[in-house]
Structure formats: structure tokens, C-alpha cells
C-alpha positions in Angstrom: 82.9 85.4 110.0 86.3 83.0 109.3 89.2 85.4 108.0 90.9 84.2 104.8 94.6 83.5 105.5 97.0 86.1 104.2 99.2 83.3 102.3 96.0 81.6 101.2 95.2 84.8 99.5 98.5 85.0 97.6 98.6 81.8 96.7 95.6 81.6 94.9 95.9 84.9 93.8 98.9 84.4 91.6 97.4 80.8 90.6 94.2 82.3 89.3 96.6 85.0 87.5 98.8 82.4 86.0 95.9 80.4 84.8 93.9 82.8 83.3 97.6 83.9 81.5 97.8 80.4 80.2 94.1 79.9 79.1 94.8 83.2 77.1 97.7 82.9 75.8 96.6 79.3 74.7 93.9 80.7 73.1 95.9 83.7 71.4 98.2 80.4 70.1 95.3 78.9 68.4 94.5 82.0 67.0 97.6 83.0 65.9 98.0 79.4 63.9 94.5 79.8 61.9 95.0 83.2 61.0 98.8 82.5 60.2 97.3 79.2 58.1 95.1 81.1 56.5 97.5 83.8 55.4 100.0 81.5 54.5 97.1 80.0 52.0 96.4 83.5 50.8 99.7 84.2 50.0 100.7 81.1 48.1 97.2 81.7 46.0 98.1 85.5 45.4 101.8 84.1 44.0 100.3 81.7 41.7 98.0 84.7 40.6 100.7 87.0 39.5 102.8 84.7 38.1 99.8 83.7 36.1 98.9 87.1 35.1 102.8 87.4 34.1 102.7 84.6 31.7 98.9 85.5 30.9 100.3 89.1 29.4 103.4 87.2 27.4 100.8 84.2 26.2 97.1 84.5 26.2 96.7 80.6 26.0 99.3 80.4 29.0 98.4 77.1 31.3 95.6 77.8 34.3 98.0 77.3 37.5 97.7 73.5 38.6 98.3 71.4 41.6 96.5 68.7 43.3 95.4 70.0 46.7 93.5 73.1 45.0 91.3 73.9 41.6 91.3 77.2 39.7 88.2 78.9 37.6 88.4 81.7 36.1 84.6 84.2 36.2 82.2 82.9 38.8 79.6 81.2 36.5 82.8 78.5 36.3 82.0 77.8 39.9 80.1 74.6 40.9 76.9 75.3 42.6 78.6 73.5 46.1 80.6 76.6 46.3 78.6 78.9 45.3 76.6 77.7 47.9 79.0 77.4 50.4 80.8 81.2 49.5 77.6 83.3 48.1 78.8 85.6 45.3 77.9 88.9 47.5 80.7 87.7 49.8 83.5 87.9 47.2 86.0 90.6 47.0 89.3 90.4 45.0 92.3 89.2 47.0 90.6 88.4 50.2 90.5 84.8 51.5 87.1 83.3 52.2 87.5 80.5 54.4 84.4 78.2 55.8 85.2 74.7 58.5 83.5 72.1 58.5 82.5 70.7 62.3 84.6 73.7 64.0 88.3 72.5 62.9 91.0 73.8 64.7 94.5 72.2 65.0 93.2 71.5 68.7 90.3 69.4 67.9 90.8 65.8 68.3 93.3 64.2 65.6 91.8 61.8 63.3 88.5 63.6 63.7 86.6 64.2 60.2 87.1 67.6 59.0 87.0 69.4 56.2 88.0 73.1 55.6 87.2 75.3 52.4 89.2 78.3 51.6 87.9 80.6 47.9 91.0 82.8 46.7 89.7 85.7 44.4 92.0 87.1 42.1 91.1 90.2 39.5 93.4 89.6 36.4 94.7 93.0 34.2 92.1 91.8 31.8 88.8 92.2 34.1 88.4 88.5 34.7 88.1 86.9 37.8 90.4 84.4 39.1 89.2 81.8 41.9 91.4 79.7 43.8 89.6 77.2 46.0 91.0 74.8 48.1 89.3 71.8 50.1 91.6 69.9 52.8 90.3 67.0 54.9 91.3 64.9 57.5 92.4 62.3 54.8 95.1 65.0 53.4 96.7 64.5 56.9 99.8 62.5 56.5 101.1 60.5 60.1 104.1 63.2 59.9 101.4 65.8 59.8 98.9 64.3 63.1 102.6 63.3 65.0 103.6 67.0 64.1 100.0 68.7 65.5 99.9 66.2 68.5 103.3 67.6 69.6 102.5 71.1 69.3 99.4 70.1 71.6 101.8 68.5 74.1 104.0 71.3 74.0 101.7 73.8 74.9 99.6 71.8 77.8 103.0 71.0 79.3 104.3 74.4 79.2 101.3 75.1 80.7 101.8 72.9 83.5 105.3 73.6 84.0 104.0 77.7 84.2 101.4 76.9 86.8 104.0 74.9 89.1 106.4 77.2 88.8 104.7 80.2 89.7 102.9 77.8 92.8 106.3 77.5 94.0 107.0 81.3 93.8 103.7 82.0 95.3 105.1 79.5 98.8 108.4 80.9 98.8 106.6 84.4 98.5 104.9 83.6 101.5 107.0 81.6 103.3 109.2 84.8 103.1 106.8 86.9 104.4 105.4 84.9 107.0 108.7 84.8 109.1 108.7 88.6 109.7 104.5 88.7 109.9 104.7 85.9 112.9 108.1 87.7 114.5 105.8 90.8 114.4 103.0 89.0 116.1 104.7 87.2 118.6 106.6 90.5 119.7 103.3 92.6 119.8 101.8 89.9 121.8 104.6 90.0 124.6 104.7 93.8 124.2 103.9 94.7 128.0 104.6 98.1 130.6 108.0 96.4 131.7 109.7 95.6 128.5 108.2 98.4 126.3 111.8 100.2 126.3 113.3 97.6 125.2 114.5 98.3 121.5 112.7 96.9 118.8 113.3 93.7 116.8 114.0 94.7 112.9 111.1 92.8 110.7 112.7 92.9 107.1 110.4 95.5 105.1 109.9 98.8 105.5 106.2 98.0 105.5 106.7 96.0 108.3 108.5 98.5 110.5 106.2 101.2 109.7 103.1 99.2 111.4 105.4 98.3 114.1 106.8 101.4 114.9 102.9 102.4 114.9 102.1 99.8 117.5 104.9 100.6 119.7 103.9 104.3 119.6 100.3 103.6 120.6 101.0 101.3 123.1 103.5 104.1 124.4 100.8 106.8 124.3 98.4 103.8 125.9 100.9 103.5 128.8 101.2 106.7 129.7 97.7 107.6 129.9 97.5 104.3 132.4 100.4 105.6 134.3 98.8 109.1 134.9 95.5 107.2 135.7 97.2 105.1 138.3 99.0 108.0 139.7 96.0 110.0 139.7 94.1 107.1 141.7 97.2 106.7 144.0 97.7 110.4 144.9 94.2 111.1 145.3 93.5 108.1 147.5 96.1 108.8 149.7 95.3 112.5 149.6 92.0 111.4 151.0 92.6 109.6 153.7 93.6 112.0 155.8 90.2 114.4 155.5 88.2 111.1 155.9 89.8 110.0 158.9 89.6 113.3 160.5 85.6 113.3 159.4 85.4 109.6 161.6 87.4 110.9 164.3 85.1 114.1 164.9 82.3 111.9 164.0 82.9 109.3 167.1 83.8 112.2 169.2 80.3 113.9 169.0 78.7 110.7 169.1 80.2 110.3 172.5 79.0 113.8 173.3 75.5 113.7 172.2 72.6 111.7 174.3 70.8 108.8 172.3 67.3 110.9 171.3 69.9 114.3 170.1 68.3 115.6 167.0 72.0 115.5 165.5 71.8 111.6 165.9 70.5 111.1 162.5 72.8 113.4 160.9 75.9 112.1 162.3 74.8 108.5 161.5 74.6 109.8 157.8 77.8 111.2 158.0 79.2 108.2 159.4 78.2 106.1 156.8 79.2 108.4 154.1 82.6 108.5 155.8 83.2 104.7 156.2 81.6 104.2 152.7 84.3 106.6 151.5 87.0 104.9 153.6 86.3 101.8 151.9 86.1 103.0 148.1 89.6 105.0 148.7 91.2 101.6 150.0 89.7 100.1 147.1 91.0 102.7 144.4 93.9 102.5 145.9 94.5 98.2 145.4 93.1 98.9 142.2 96.0 101.4 141.0 98.6 99.2 142.2 100.9 98.0 139.6 101.1 94.3 140.9 98.3 91.9 140.4 98.4 90.6 143.7 94.8 90.3 145.6 94.0 91.1 149.2 94.1 88.1 151.7 91.3 85.9 151.4 89.0 85.3 154.7 85.6 83.8 155.6 82.8 86.5 154.9 79.0 85.6 155.9 77.9 86.9 152.1 74.2 87.0 153.8 74.7 89.2 156.7 77.1 91.1 154.7 74.3 91.8 152.1 71.9 92.4 155.2 74.1 95.2 157.0 74.2 97.0 153.7 70.6 96.8 152.7 70.2 98.7 155.9 72.7 101.1 155.7 71.5 102.2 152.1 67.6 102.4 153.5 68.2 106.2 153.4 68.2 106.4 149.9 64.4 105.0 150.0 63.2 107.6 152.1 59.9 108.9 150.3 59.6 106.6 147.6 57.3 103.8 147.2 59.9 101.0 147.1 59.3 97.7 148.2 62.9 95.4 149.0 62.0 92.1 148.7 64.9 90.0 150.2 65.7 86.1 150.1 69.1 85.8 151.9 70.3 82.2 152.3 73.4 81.4 155.1 76.3 81.7 152.6 80.0 82.0 153.8 82.8 82.1 151.1 86.3 82.6 151.4 87.7 85.9 149.5 88.3 89.6 150.4 86.2 91.7 152.5 86.9 95.1 151.5 86.4 94.5 147.4 83.0 92.7 148.1 82.1 94.8 150.0 82.8 97.5 148.0 81.0 96.2 145.0 77.8 94.8 146.4 77.3 97.8 148.4 77.2 99.8 144.8 75.1 97.3 143.6 72.8 98.0 145.8 73.1 101.6 146.1 72.4 101.8 142.2 69.5 99.7 142.5 67.7 101.7 145.7 69.0 105.2 143.7 67.1 104.6 140.4 64.4 102.8 141.3 61.7 105.6 142.3 58.5 103.3 142.4 58.5 99.6 142.0 60.5 96.6 143.7 63.9 95.6 144.4 64.9 92.1 144.8 67.8 90.9 146.7 68.8 86.9 146.6 71.7 85.3 148.1 72.2 81.5 147.7 74.5 79.1 146.7 75.1 80.6 142.8 76.1 84.2 144.2 74.2 87.3 144.9 71.0 88.6 142.5 69.4 92.5 142.8 66.8 93.1 140.5 65.4 96.9 140.4 62.1 97.0 138.4 60.0 100.5 138.3 56.6 100.6 138.0 56.2 103.4 135.6 59.2 104.0 133.1 58.5 107.6 132.3 59.2 108.9 136.1 63.0 108.0 135.3 65.7 109.2 132.5 66.5 105.9 130.2 68.6 108.0 128.3 70.7 109.7 130.7 74.2 108.0 131.2 73.6 106.9 134.4 70.6 105.0 134.1 71.6 101.8 135.4 75.1 102.4 135.5 77.3 104.6 137.5 80.8 105.4 138.8 80.2 102.6 140.8 79.1 99.9 138.7 82.7 101.0 136.4 84.3 100.3 139.9 82.5 96.8 140.7 83.1 95.8 137.0 87.3 96.4 137.4 86.9 94.8 141.1 85.1 91.8 139.4 88.1 91.3 136.3 90.7 91.7 138.7 89.4 89.4 141.5 88.2 86.8 138.8 84.7 87.2 139.7 81.4 86.7 137.1 79.5 90.0 137.1 76.6 90.3 134.6 74.7 93.4 134.4 72.1 93.1 131.5 68.7 95.9 131.3 64.9 94.7 131.4 62.0 96.6 131.6 61.9 99.3 134.0 65.2 98.7 135.5 68.4 96.0 135.7 69.3 92.8 136.8 72.8 92.1 137.7 74.7 88.9 139.3 77.7 88.6 141.0 79.5 85.5 141.5 82.3 83.1 141.2 83.8 83.7 144.5 
């Protein structure tokens, strides 16, 4: 899944927020204009009604208010049918302006569009009669000056909205630019952080939140480094300590071999002890090499891979004693330039695991130009523990993976029905 850019998210968030504000305020301006127009009309009618009521108290024959823009009626029976059809009697309330617009008239409609705006304002006089003010406002009453005024209002609103959006976009860009620099510096610092430069002073990243993240990263890297150093020290010390007893075992085995005859009953056990001692010596040397801090690799030399695999198969055949396991081999002559000790350790661990975790079935071993291919398949799945932590794996296979990573080999290990397939290539 493609990850979003933080800068893009900030800019889009601010722009969407600004656009929502512009649209909201635009509708609010429209609503306030319309309500202001209605309130102004109602106040004008109310003032005319109050003035007429005062005149009526002094003179019962006082003349009704008169203006060219509206008509005045006394009593609902005097209202024309067209007005009653538009404003039914049940909706009439004293001092309450009734409005009705044709063609959904607003100040933001296209200027020049035909519209009609109707207003009816009832007012109860002191003598119980009801006074009605009726206003019909059409596009014909819109003077050129008023039209220009409306156009100016329209243009001002949207120009202000555009300026506001551009201003927010500029602020968002500057904000992202201001944040991107310290974030990029922190990313570069974290990428270049190694065990060698871990003790150097941590650079400043301007903002306390970034400083906190950097401190957490630095602390985590320190803890990981301490764990790795303890592991490396343990491997070095353990490997060094194992060298002496392994050498003693091999020397004494060699002495015993010289003293016993060829068909002596101890010949077979001593051979197994000798093989185990050799395996321990090889693994110790490999562990020492893996625990070194430098990235140097052992000296490469010509290795006959087919003969190496054949000798290892014979060396580990004792693991198949008492088992119904068939070993199928196809070993093509292949000589590669690589370090013999890591190669021997890797292949021997793969073969040992294949022999050890096959109780009844086949083990296929192939050596060709592409590399080494080993597959073990059990006939009956129930004879092995699929849920066990060691099925198809082991300490040896973990070591194979580490050796492959350090040597640059291609190592694949996948599960199949009844066993596993492993491939080692890329010499």
C-alpha cells in the first residue's frame, strides 16, 4: 500500500478546511443578506404602520400610507385574490413578515434574470382592524446602479474567497517546508546511525516532539547495540574456551586410533567421536568468524562442491541408522571459488537437519551449476512433530542463514508436504 506524504496531507487538510470555511461563510453571508433585507422591509412597514396609527388617533379620516413600491390594505377582505392565494389567511400573524420568492431569488442569482419577490406584513391597529402592507419587488425595479452594486458584492465575495485560499495554501506550503527540513535531517541522522558513531552528540532537530522521537531512537539503538555486543562477546569467549577441550578430544582420539587395531570394537564409537569433534571445531571457527566486528570474509579458494557434499553425506549417514530413509543423490562435478569453512558448515547443517528430521521417506540431494538443492520428505506426517519448534529448523539452520547473509549467498528454505526444501546458491 502506497504511503501518503505528510506534507501532502497537511496541505490538503488545510486547503479542505479553508474551502469549507469559505463555502460556509459564503452561505452565511447570503443568509444574512436575505434576512437583513427582510428585516429592513419589516422595520420599514412597522414604522409606516406606527405613524399611520398615530395619525389615525388624531384624525379618523387620516390618509393611508402611500408609496409607489408597495400597496396598503385595511382588512383581509380587501386583499386581492392573488395575494390571498400566495399568502393564505391562516398564515397571517400580526407584526410578522411573510415572504415568497419566484425563481428562488437570491442576491447571488444571475443579474438580469427575471424574478419576483413578494412581501406581506400584517399589523393590528388599536381599533381592532388589521392593516396589510404588500410589496412586490421584480427585476424591473433593479436599477443599473443596484445591479452594479450586486455585481460588486458578488465579485468581492469570491475574490476574497480566492485570496483566502491562496493565503492558506501559501501558509501550508511554508509550514510543510519548515517541518520537512528537521524531519529530513532526523531521517538522515537515523539512517547513518551506526555502532561506531553512536557516542557522538545527537544533533538538534528544532522541535521538542522531534527531539523526543530522536531520543527514543537513540536509546533503542543503544540498547540493541548493547545486546549485540554482549552476544558477540559471548560468542568470542565461548568459542575461544571451546577450542581447548575440542583440541584435547581430537588429539586423544587420534592417540587411541593409533593404539587400537582395525577391527577393534571401539573403532566405530571413536569414529563418531572424531566426527563430532571435527564438527564442533568447524562450528567454533565459524562462530568466531561471525562474531567479528569487521565485515571481512575468509579467503576464497577452489572448493569441489560435489566431493564436499558426497563426503558430508557419508559423514552423516549414521543419523539414518534404524530408519527407512532412501538417500537420492545427483552430484554433478562443480568447483566454486568460496571460503571452504563457512561452505562446509552451511551444507553440513542442511544435510544434518534433513537426515535428522526424516524418519521414513526420502532425502534428495542435488548439486548442479545452480547450487545445492536438498529436499526431505516423510512418508507419514504423523511420525514427526509439525508443531515443534525444531521441525525443519534448528540452531544449525539459523547459523546457515547468518552465514549466507554475510557471504552474500542466496538461501531459501520452504515447507512442503512432509518435509522441507532448501536451496543454497550464489557462490
